N, C-alpha and C positions, 0 to 999 in steps of 0.2 A: 127318724126322718137323716138323724146325723149318720147313722152306720153305713144306710144306703145315698147319702149323698157322697161319703168318704170313699166308698168302694168303689161307685161310679167314678169319682173323681180320679181314684187311683188306676183303673182302669184305661180313661183317658191318658193321662200321663202316661200309663206302661203303652198304650198306644202312636201316642208320639214319642217315645222312644224308639221304639221300634222302626218306623219311619225314616227317625234321627240315623238311623244305622244302615237304612237303605240309601235312604241319600249320600251320607257319609261312603258308600261301598259303590251306589254308580252314580251320585252328581246328577240328579234329576232335580230339578226345581220343583215339579208337583210334590215329589216326598217331602222337600223340603216344608212346603207352604199346605200341605194337609197336615203335619206333623204340628208345624205351629198352630195350625186351627184348631187341631185336638189337645196339646196343652193349655189353649185358651179356653176351652169349654170344661176342660180340667179346673183350672182358677176359677169360673164361674161357680161350679161344683162345691168349691172351697168356701167359698163366700158365703153359698148358701150352709154348709155346714159351720161355718163361724157362726152364722143366724141363728143357728139352733143349738150349739153348744158354746163352748170358749175360744178364743183362739188359741191357747196353748193346745188344746184338745185339739181341734183340727191340726195343728200342725206337730201333733205328736204322730196320730193316728193315721192319716194319707199321706204323707211322704213315706212314712217307714212301709207301708202296703207298697207303696209305689215303686219303692228298690225291691221288694221280695219279689213283686211281678215279672220286675224287668231282668233280675237275677234271673228268675226263669225262662223267661221267653229267649234271654240271650244261649241260654242252652238248649232248648227245643227247637226255636226257629233260625239261629245261624251256627248251632253245633260247636257253642262255646266250653269251652273246660270250664267245672266250679272246680276250685279249691276248697278243702276240708275246712278249712278259714274263711270260705265265705258260705258254704252250708251252716257254720255254727253260727256264725253273723247274722243270719236269713234268722234261723232259729230263735235267737236271740231277741231281735226285731219282733218275731211274731209272738215271740212269750211278752213282750212289755206290751204289746198293741191287747190281748188277753186279757192282762192285768189293770190296763189303763181301760177298757171297757168295763172290767166285769165291777171296780168301783169308781168312775171317772171323777167324782167328788172329793179323794183323796188329796 
């Protein structure tokens, strides 16, 4: 369940990021409010992930996934340019998550 909570929480955080960017571009209060709701729901899933595993695992896995998903969303939704350094960082982050999930008790 830990991985399910983490992935779902990361998706909600990313949805909040996307709506935050829409709010920044359009200055519509509805984007701001719904974005905060998504962040709050992601935080609730973070608590559930902590319940399933440790605080450190939850704080390493969920935000890392959210960063990577936000990078992808920036590219596909907003047409933002992704630098080679950003690609490399995303790969390192995903590799770290895979290593942590492979043997999370290290």
